[in-house]
C-alpha positions in Angstrom: -21.0 1.5 -9.3 -19.5 3.1 -6.2 -15.9 4.3 -6.5 -13.8 4.8 -3.4 -11.3 7.6 -3.2 -7.8 6.3 -2.5 -5.8 8.2 0.0 -2.0 7.4 0.3 -1.2 8.3 3.8 2.3 9.9 4.7 3.7 6.7 6.0 2.8 4.9 2.8 4.4 7.7 0.8 7.5 7.2 2.8 7.4 3.6 1.8 7.0 4.5 -1.9 9.9 6.9 -1.6 12.1 4.2 0.0 11.2 1.8 -2.7 12.0 4.2 -5.4 15.3 5.2 -3.9 16.3 1.5 -3.6 15.4 0.7 -7.1 17.1 3.9 -8.5 20.4 2.7 -7.2 20.5 0.3 -10.2 18.0 2.0 -12.5 16.5 5.4 -12.0 14.1 5.2 -14.9 12.7 1.8 -13.7 12.3 3.3 -10.2 9.9 5.9 -11.3 8.0 3.5 -13.6 7.7 1.0 -10.7 6.4 3.5 -8.1 3.8 4.6 -10.8 2.9 0.9 -11.2 2.2 0.3 -7.7 0.1 3.6 -7.3 -1.8 2.8 -10.5 -2.5 -0.8 -9.2 -3.9 0.6 -6.0 -6.0 3.3 -7.8 -7.4 1.0 -10.4 -8.3 -2.0 -8.3 -9.1 -0.6 -4.8 -11.3 2.3 -6.1 -13.7 -0.2 -7.5 -13.1 -3.2 -5.3 -11.8 -2.2 -2.0 -12.6 -5.5 -0.4 -10.5 -7.5 -2.9 -7.3 -7.5 -0.6 -7.1 -10.1 2.0 -7.4 -9.3 5.7 -3.9 -9.0 7.1 -3.0 -11.6 9.7 0.3 -9.8 10.4 -1.1 -6.5 11.9 -3.3 -6.1 14.9 -4.0 -2.5 15.0 -7.5 -2.8 16.5 -9.3 -2.5 13.2 -9.5 -4.4 10.0 -6.4 -3.9 7.9 -6.2 -5.4 4.5 -3.3 -6.0 2.2 -3.0 -5.6 -1.6 0.1 -7.0 -3.3 2.0 -5.8 -6.3 5.1 -7.7 -7.5 7.1 -8.1 -4.2 5.5 -5.2 -2.3 2.5 -5.2 0.0 0.2 -2.2 0.6 -1.7 -2.3 3.9 -4.9 -0.3 3.9 -8.2 0.3 5.7 -11.6 1.0 4.4 -13.8 3.8 5.5 -16.9 2.3 3.9 -19.3 5.0 5.1 -17.0 7.8 3.5 -16.1 5.6 0.4 -12.4 6.1 1.3 -9.6 3.7 1.1 -6.6 4.9 3.2 -3.2 3.2 2.3 -1.4 3.0 5.5 2.0 1.3 4.7 3.8 -0.1 1.7 6.7 -2.5 2.3 8.7 -5.3 0.6 6.8 -8.5 1.2 9.7 -10.3 2.6 10.0 -7.7 5.6 8.7 -8.3 9.1 5.7 -6.0 9.0 5.0 -6.0 12.7 8.5 -4.8 13.7 8.4 -2.2 11.0 5.2 -0.7 12.3 6.4 -0.6 15.8 9.6 1.4 14.7 7.5 4.0 13.0 
């Protein structure tokens, strides 16, 4: 079985940091655990089943972008199939307007 390498890009790391900081305002321990849960979910699922996320209808970046959800957070990623790599591009709260967030980066 092919395994894909998961690469969390700097913009996605910023998203994880923002999520952790927000949760830490109420519960610092839970913040660490939750960020670990998101990254573990990405690693465990997308490394084996990279095409399991749905194709994002919210983003038009000129290539196929998929979305993987964990709790109330969406991870947007692209698959570099020839290299067996999944690049996680962005991680946001699912209630946010992704299009406007991307243009502000």
